[in-house]
MILO-241029 format. One record per residue (C-alpha): residue number from 1; residue in one letter; x, y, z. Coordinates in nm, 3 decimals, padded with zeros to 5 digits. Each point is the difference from the previous one (the first is absolute). Example, Ala and Ser with C-alpha at 12.3 -4.5 7.8 and 13.67 -1.06 7.14 Angstrom:
2
> 1_A_01.230_-00.450_00.780
> 2_S_00.137_00.344_-00.066
***
This chain:
323
> 1_M_00.000_00.000_00.000
> 2_L_00.131_00.346_-00.088
> 3_S_00.109_00.218_00.290
> 4_R_-00.231_00.281_-00.108
> 5_T_-00.294_-00.244_00.006
> 6_A_00.098_-00.117_00.348
> 7_D_00.026_00.364_00.106
> 8_S_-00.352_00.068_-00.131
> 9_L_-00.145_-00.299_00.186
> 10_Y_00.171_00.104_00.322
> 11_W_-00.119_00.362_-00.017
> 12_M_-00.347_-00.091_-00.121
> 13_S_-00.037_-00.209_00.314
> 14_R_00.143_00.265_00.230
> 15_N_-00.228_00.270_-00.139
> 16_I_-00.312_-00.217_00.022
> 17_E_00.085_-00.069_00.364
> 18_R_00.081_00.366_00.065
> 19_S_-00.330_00.117_-00.148
> 20_E_-00.191_-00.238_00.229
> 21_N_00.200_00.093_00.309
> 22_N_-00.045_00.374_-00.053
> 23_A_-00.370_-00.049_-00.077
> 24_R_-00.045_-00.190_00.327
> 25_I_00.176_00.278_00.190
> 26_L_-00.223_00.270_-00.145
> 27_S_-00.313_-00.211_00.039
> 28_A_00.069_-00.052_00.372
> 29_Q_00.058_00.372_00.042
> 30_M_-00.323_00.087_-00.179
> 31_I_-00.195_-00.235_00.228
> 32_H_00.155_00.160_00.309
> 33_M_-00.094_00.343_-00.134
> 34_L_-00.365_-00.109_00.003
> 35_E_00.007_-00.190_00.330
> 36_S_00.220_00.215_00.222
> 37_S_-00.166_00.235_00.245
> 38_D_00.318_00.208_00.024
> 39_Q_00.080_00.145_-00.341
> 40_K_00.323_00.155_00.130
> 41_I_00.148_-00.347_00.053
> 42_V_-00.091_-00.103_-00.354
> 43_D_00.143_00.318_-00.151
> 44_K_00.330_-00.058_00.180
> 45_D_00.024_-00.343_-00.160
> 46_W_00.052_00.131_-00.353
> 47_E_00.371_00.061_00.051
> 48_E_00.041_-00.363_00.108
> 49_I_-00.200_-00.114_-00.304
> 50_L_00.243_00.187_-00.225
> 51_E_00.292_-00.166_00.178
> 52_I_-00.146_-00.351_-00.035
> 53_C_-00.062_00.063_-00.371
> 54_A_00.365_00.110_-00.039
> 55_S_-00.117_00.341_-00.120
> 56_K_00.060_00.238_00.291
> 57_Q_00.326_00.155_-00.115
> 58_E_-00.124_00.049_-00.355
> 59_Y_-00.331_00.145_00.121
> 60_F_00.170_00.272_00.205
> 61_S_00.225_00.085_-00.292
> 62_H_-00.316_00.108_-00.186
> 63_Y_-00.230_00.118_00.282
> 64_D_00.069_00.193_00.318
> 65_R_-00.286_-00.130_00.215
> 66_L_-00.223_-00.301_00.057
> 67_N_-00.336_00.018_-00.171
> 68_R_-00.231_-00.299_-00.018
> 69_E_-00.124_00.055_-00.356
> 70_T_00.350_00.076_-00.127
> 71_I_00.142_-00.313_00.166
> 72_L_-00.275_-00.220_-00.144
> 73_H_00.066_00.131_-00.349
> 74_Y_00.376_-00.035_00.049
> 75_L_-00.022_-00.361_00.120
> 76_M_-00.258_-00.108_-00.255
> 77_L_00.043_00.192_-00.324
> 78_N_00.290_00.246_-00.001
> 79_P_00.234_-00.087_-00.291
> 80_V_00.305_00.146_00.179
> 81_N_-00.033_-00.253_00.283
> 82_M_00.152_-00.328_-00.119
> 83_N_-00.179_-00.185_00.282
> 84_A_-00.344_00.142_-00.082
> 85_I_-00.251_-00.279_-00.057
> 86_Q_-00.068_00.107_-00.359
> 87_N_00.371_-00.005_-00.076
> 88_T_00.045_-00.348_00.148
> 89_I_-00.288_-00.116_-00.221
> 90_N_00.167_00.163_-00.301
> 91_F_00.335_-00.165_00.081
> 92_S_-00.170_-00.338_00.050
> 93_R_-00.165_00.029_-00.338
> 94_E_00.320_00.104_-00.181
> 95_N_00.197_-00.285_00.153
> 96_A_-00.280_-00.246_-00.075
> 97_R_-00.001_00.117_-00.362
> 98_A_00.377_-00.050_-00.022
> 99_S_-00.035_-00.359_00.128
> 100_R_-00.329_-00.079_-00.176
> 101_D_00.141_-00.309_-00.171
> 102_I_00.097_-00.145_00.339
> 103_I_-00.292_00.073_00.231
> 104_P_-00.348_-00.158_-00.031
> 105_D_-00.220_00.180_-00.251
> 106_A_-00.271_00.035_00.268
> 107_L_00.247_00.193_00.217
> 108_W_00.090_00.241_-00.281
> 109_Q_-00.368_00.050_-00.090
> 110_L_-00.089_00.076_00.362
> 111_I_00.283_00.251_00.057
> 112_N_-00.053_00.172_-00.336
> 113_R_-00.378_00.025_00.043
> 114_F_00.037_00.134_00.353
> 115_Y_00.256_00.259_-00.118
> 116_L_-00.234_00.122_-00.275
> 117_E_-00.299_00.016_00.234
> 118_K_00.183_00.199_00.265
> 119_R_00.151_00.237_-00.254
> 120_S_-00.350_00.079_-00.129
> 121_Q_-00.116_00.067_00.358
> 122_A_00.288_00.232_00.090
> 123_E_-00.217_00.313_-00.010
> 124_Q_-00.252_-00.121_00.256
> 125_P_-00.024_00.217_00.314
> 126_L_00.195_-00.126_00.302
> 127_I_-00.295_-00.036_00.234
> 128_P_-00.008_-00.282_00.262
> 129_P_-00.234_-00.243_-00.184
> 130_V_00.198_00.034_-00.325
> 131_I_00.331_-00.039_00.182
> 132_Q_-00.108_-00.312_00.190
> 133_N_-00.138_-00.163_-00.315
> 134_H_00.324_00.072_-00.181
> 135_L_00.211_-00.142_00.284
> 136_K_-00.215_-00.315_00.018
> 137_D_00.041_-00.044_-00.375
> 138_V_00.379_00.022_00.033
> 139_I_00.007_-00.254_00.284
> 140_N_-00.227_-00.239_-00.191
> 141_M_00.207_00.040_-00.316
> 142_S_00.319_-00.092_00.188
> 143_M_-00.160_-00.300_00.169
> 144_T_-00.142_-00.119_-00.333
> 145_C_00.347_00.030_-00.154
> 146_Q_00.135_-00.217_00.280
> 147_G_-00.273_-00.256_-00.065
> 148_I_00.078_-00.017_-00.372
> 149_I_00.373_-00.037_00.069
> 150_E_-00.050_-00.275_00.258
> 151_S_-00.260_-00.196_-00.198
> 152_T_00.141_00.019_-00.354
> 153_M_00.380_00.044_00.001
> 154_T_00.244_-00.288_-00.005
> 155_R_00.252_00.015_00.283
> 156_G_00.292_00.100_-00.218
> 157_I_00.241_00.291_-00.026
> 158_P_-00.260_00.270_-00.088
> 159_Y_-00.212_-00.104_00.297
> 160_A_00.303_00.025_00.232
> 161_F_00.081_00.355_-00.113
> 162_I_-00.360_00.104_00.057
> 163_K_-00.011_-00.152_00.348
> 164_I_00.333_00.148_00.108
> 165_G_-00.118_00.348_-00.100
> 166_K_-00.322_-00.048_00.196
> 167_W_00.165_-00.124_00.320
> 168_I_00.271_00.269_00.004
> 169_E_-00.256_00.275_-00.047
> 170_R_-00.231_-00.145_00.264
> 171_A_00.274_-00.054_00.260
> 172_E_00.129_00.355_-00.037
> 173_K_-00.349_00.148_00.026
> 174_T_-00.087_-00.196_00.316
> 175_A_00.322_00.122_00.162
> 176_R_-00.073_00.358_-00.107
> 177_I_-00.352_-00.014_00.147
> 178_L_00.126_-00.135_00.333
> 179_N_00.283_00.252_00.013
> 180_V_-00.237_00.293_-00.045
> 181_I_-00.242_-00.137_00.262
> 182_C_00.286_-00.058_00.248
> 183_E_00.125_00.355_-00.053
> 184_K_-00.351_00.136_00.050
> 185_T_-00.040_-00.203_00.320
> 186_I_00.329_00.132_00.140
> 187_R_-00.084_00.358_-00.095
> 188_E_-00.339_-00.021_00.166
> 189_K_00.088_-00.232_00.289
> 190_N_-00.224_00.201_00.234
> 191_S_-00.301_-00.054_-00.224
> 192_T_-00.312_-00.176_00.123
> 193_D_-00.053_-00.375_-00.027
> 194_S_-00.265_00.058_-00.267
> 195_Q_00.252_00.179_-00.219
> 196_S_00.254_-00.283_00.043
> 197_Y_-00.268_-00.253_-00.094
> 198_Y_-00.079_00.205_-00.309
> 199_Y_00.366_00.001_-00.117
> 200_W_00.047_-00.377_00.017
> 201_L_-00.345_-00.074_-00.135
> 202_T_00.093_00.217_-00.299
> 203_A_00.324_-00.198_-00.054
> 204_L_-00.195_-00.327_-00.012
> 205_Q_-00.268_00.143_-00.229
> 206_I_00.257_00.136_-00.245
> 207_V_00.161_-00.342_-00.046
> 208_N_-00.340_-00.175_-00.003
> 209_G_00.102_-00.190_00.312
> 210_Y_-00.266_00.089_00.256
> 211_D_-00.213_-00.313_-00.048
> 212_S_00.301_-00.233_00.012
> 213_F_00.142_00.175_00.307
> 214_I_-00.323_00.006_00.198
> 215_K_-00.058_-00.374_-00.050
> 216_D_00.324_-00.079_00.184
> 217_H_-00.002_00.282_00.255
> 218_P_-00.250_00.155_00.242
> 219_P_-00.188_00.305_-00.133
> 220_T_00.258_00.249_00.121
> 221_M_00.264_00.197_-00.183
> 222_N_00.311_-00.087_00.201
> 223_P_00.286_00.166_-00.196
> 224_Q_00.248_-00.281_00.070
> 225_Q_-00.245_-00.265_-00.119
> 226_V_-00.076_00.193_-00.319
> 227_L_00.370_00.056_-00.068
> 228_T_00.088_-00.364_00.063
> 229_F_-00.285_-00.108_-00.230
> 230_L_00.100_00.229_-00.286
> 231_V_00.373_-00.070_00.029
> 232_E_00.032_-00.363_00.109
> 233_E_-00.323_-00.186_-00.084
> 234_E_00.114_-00.252_-00.260
> 235_R_-00.360_-00.091_-00.094
> 236_F_-00.119_00.352_-00.086
> 237_P_00.078_00.097_-00.364
> 238_R_00.074_00.365_00.074
> 239_S_00.235_-00.050_00.293
> 240_I_00.365_00.087_-00.050
> 241_R_00.117_-00.353_00.077
> 242_Y_-00.247_-00.157_-00.244
> 243_C_00.110_00.234_-00.278
> 244_V_00.372_-00.060_00.057
> 245_D_-00.046_-00.377_00.014
> 246_H_-00.187_00.010_-00.331
> 247_I_00.261_00.223_-00.166
> 248_I_00.262_-00.261_00.089
> 249_N_-00.221_-00.284_-00.128
> 250_A_-00.058_00.182_-00.329
> 251_V_00.372_00.071_-00.050
> 252_E_00.075_-00.367_00.072
> 253_D_-00.257_-00.098_-00.262
> 254_L_00.159_00.243_-00.243
> 255_E_00.338_-00.166_00.061
> 256_S_-00.144_-00.355_-00.001
> 257_G_00.115_-00.046_00.358
> 258_K_00.364_00.080_-00.078
> 259_R_00.235_00.282_00.092
> 260_S_00.218_00.140_-00.273
> 261_H_00.285_00.244_00.038
> 262_Y_-00.212_00.282_-00.145
> 263_S_-00.287_-00.059_00.245
> 264_E_00.208_-00.053_00.316
> 265_E_-00.022_00.366_00.107
> 266_L_-00.379_-00.005_-00.032
> 267_F_-00.039_-00.326_00.193
> 268_Q_00.232_00.117_00.277
> 269_L_-00.187_00.328_00.038
> 270_L_-00.337_-00.177_00.018
> 271_M_00.123_-00.261_00.247
> 272_N_00.141_00.273_00.227
> 273_I_-00.335_00.180_-00.003
> 274_Q_-00.188_-00.323_00.071
> 275_E_00.229_-00.087_00.291
> 276_K_-00.039_00.347_00.148
> 277_I_-00.380_-00.031_-00.008
> 278_R_00.006_-00.346_00.159
> 279_H_00.238_00.101_00.278
> 280_T_-00.158_00.333_00.093
> 281_D_-00.251_-00.004_00.284
> 282_I_-00.243_00.267_-00.119
> 283_S_-00.204_-00.014_00.321
> 284_G_00.310_00.092_00.201
> 285_L_00.090_00.313_-00.196
> 286_S_-00.095_00.352_00.099
> 287_M_-00.173_00.224_-00.256
> 288_E_00.328_00.183_-00.056
> 289_E_00.185_-00.326_-00.061
> 290_L_-00.276_-00.118_-00.231
> 291_M_00.033_00.315_-00.210
> 292_V_00.372_-00.069_-00.043
> 293_Y_-00.075_-00.362_-00.090
> 294_L_-00.266_00.101_-00.256
> 295_D_00.223_00.272_-00.149
> 296_E_00.273_-00.257_-00.050
> 297_F_-00.244_-00.244_-00.157
> 298_Q_-00.121_00.263_-00.248
> 299_D_00.362_00.064_-00.094
> 300_D_00.043_-00.376_-00.042
> 301_C_-00.301_-00.009_-00.237
> 302_H_00.162_00.267_-00.217
> 303_K_00.326_-00.200_00.001
> 304_V_-00.181_-00.320_-00.096
> 305_S_-00.174_00.174_-00.289
> 306_Y_00.327_00.151_-00.121
> 307_V_00.201_-00.322_00.031
> 308_F_-00.279_-00.204_-00.159
> 309_S_-00.015_00.240_-00.296
> 310_K_00.378_-00.004_-00.034
> 311_T_00.020_-00.380_00.029
> 312_Y_-00.248_-00.062_-00.281
> 313_Y_00.105_00.293_-00.219
> 314_L_-00.326_00.186_00.021
> 315_V_-00.010_00.318_-00.204
> 316_N_00.076_00.256_00.270
> 317_P_00.109_-00.128_00.345
> 318_V_00.010_00.354_00.145
> 319_R_-00.374_00.033_-00.060
> 320_A_-00.049_-00.288_00.244
> 321_T_00.093_00.228_00.293
> 322_Q_-00.273_00.253_-00.076
> 323_T_-00.310_-00.068_00.213
***
């Protein structure tokens, strides 16, 4: 398979996953806007939403203050924001088109049709019902893509590139979400119990993990339990450990279970990350220590993406560090 085709598969997968993650983040925030009795709390959350969507620095380079309508447009439609949902859809479609001969035709048809539909709806007003419908459409599109991939693709090299892109993107986003929530908890450590509950409930809702968490834990939002679940739970498909384990499995499949001289750096990096996760007692760390741990893991995700791209001669390894 040509390196540029592998690159397209990898970035198609990452952008599909990114569009879903950012849609879930905004959807959770929109729900809290409607449900919260204290609008000041909700308004303060927008800066954290920008941070989770990896758009905070770029936002403040264009705007000098937080404004709800401006932020919604920036995170959903603004062409200058590379992480805007519409841009991730555009990138997914371009990469799918470039690898059209490799991916299932149903996957290409879905992504292309969704891109055309959303482009035709770009002028709709950003009012809550329209926004929520759009975000639900994005989430459903991503989940349908996953279903097509899982049910129709042979478990060969193209499938491995798609899965590696998905797991790297997901692992980094889970760590980013937890890092922002930890920082918010530290900054507002004198806040009420109801506010603390709200923060950790939000983290679970964003990663679609509330139902899975509540089935194994009492109906409370103990921060250490939530953190342990989202970092260490090997059965939950959005936990950091689950994602890292599946990245390693996919790379092993790509290499047919062997280690070559060119892939040794990648394997060593992944094994070091896996060992660190397994030997870190998340429940015993303070919030400050957790932030350091999560910062380091995000850096590790960027390194994995760069080394992976370099190992398999993807078109532009430097692009792999941009999230």
